C-alpha positions in Angstrom: 58.6 83.7 44.2 55.1 81.6 43.2 55.2 78.5 44.7 51.2 76.7 45.7 49.8 79.8 44.0 46.8 79.8 42.2 44.7 81.2 39.2 45.3 83.6 37.0 45.2 87.4 37.9 43.8 88.9 35.0 44.9 92.3 35.2 42.6 92.9 38.7 42.4 92.7 42.0 41.3 90.3 43.5 37.6 92.2 44.1 37.0 92.9 40.1 38.3 88.8 40.0 35.6 87.7 42.2 33.0 90.4 40.5 33.7 89.5 37.3 33.3 85.5 37.2 30.3 86.7 39.0 28.8 87.8 35.6 30.7 85.6 33.6 28.9 82.5 35.1 25.7 84.7 35.2 25.8 84.9 32.1 26.7 81.1 31.5 24.0 80.3 33.2 21.5 82.2 31.4 22.3 81.5 28.0 24.1 79.0 28.6 26.9 79.6 25.7 29.3 82.8 26.0 32.1 83.6 24.1 35.3 85.1 26.0 38.9 85.6 26.0 41.1 81.2 26.4 41.8 83.0 29.6 38.8 83.9 31.4 36.8 81.1 29.7 39.7 78.3 31.8 39.3 80.2 34.7 36.1 79.9 34.8 35.5 77.0 34.6 36.5 75.2 38.5 34.1 77.6 39.5 31.1 76.9 36.9 31.3 73.1 38.3 31.6 74.1 41.3 27.9 75.7 41.4 27.0 73.7 38.6 27.5 70.7 41.5 25.8 72.4 44.0 22.6 72.8 42.3 22.3 69.5 41.9 20.3 69.0 45.1 18.2 71.1 45.7 18.1 71.8 49.4 18.2 74.8 51.0 21.9 75.5 52.4 23.3 74.2 48.5 20.8 77.4 48.1 22.3 79.4 49.8 25.8 78.4 49.7 25.3 79.3 45.7 23.9 82.6 46.9 26.9 83.8 47.5 28.2 84.1 44.9 24.2 84.6 42.6 22.5 87.1 43.7 19.6 86.8 41.3 17.4 84.9 43.3 15.4 83.9 39.2 18.7 82.8 38.1 19.3 81.0 41.5 15.4 79.5 40.9 16.4 78.5 36.7 19.9 77.1 38.1 17.8 74.6 40.7 15.4 73.9 38.6 16.3 73.3 34.9 20.1 73.0 35.2 21.6 71.1 38.3 19.1 68.4 36.9 20.0 68.0 33.9 23.5 66.8 35.1 22.5 64.8 38.1 23.8 61.2 36.3 26.6 63.7 34.9 29.9 62.5 37.3 31.2 66.1 36.0 33.0 67.6 34.0 29.5 69.4 33.0 31.5 72.9 30.9 33.7 72.8 27.8 36.3 75.5 26.8 36.0 75.8 22.6 38.9 77.8 21.0 38.4 80.1 18.8 41.1 81.8 17.7 42.9 85.3 17.9 40.7 88.2 18.6 41.0 90.3 15.6 42.4 94.1 17.8 44.2 92.9 20.4 45.4 89.5 19.4 44.1 87.5 22.7 42.7 84.6 22.1 39.1 84.5 22.0 37.4 80.8 23.6 33.6 80.0 24.2 32.8 78.1 27.0 29.4 76.5 27.5 27.5 73.6 29.8 28.0 70.3 28.0 24.1 68.9 28.0 21.9 71.0 25.8 17.5 71.9 26.6 16.0 69.8 25.9 14.8 68.7 22.8 11.3 70.5 21.9 9.0 68.3 21.2 6.8 67.7 17.5 4.0 66.9 19.1 3.2 71.0 21.0 0.4 72.8 18.8 -0.3 70.0 16.3 -3.5 68.5 17.3 -3.2 64.7 16.9 -5.0 62.9 14.3 -6.6 59.7 15.0 
């Protein structure tokens, strides 16, 4: 029986699933938007939201817990300095899943997993000189 067993196996071993989640999370933090299968996107959502919740408060303890999953120090620096502060006032729901339809080759359901709040827009005064 499968009572109270959560999560999708995704046709992988436990170690392969763990590595897949880590790599997809790294890609999402780098690009803030990834295209993957719907099952992977749904499985990634709670994992990534937990990591973003950790990055909202920049403490040594939070960085160490975050560092257990994401080992790239430059990416950790970026998440804690740019992505985490964006979501400080938001109580949850940091990601969204947008369905795309089926993939041509194998008919898999595709989806976009992205962060809800985008990078801040570029100001119009960048590089421009003011004339009085």
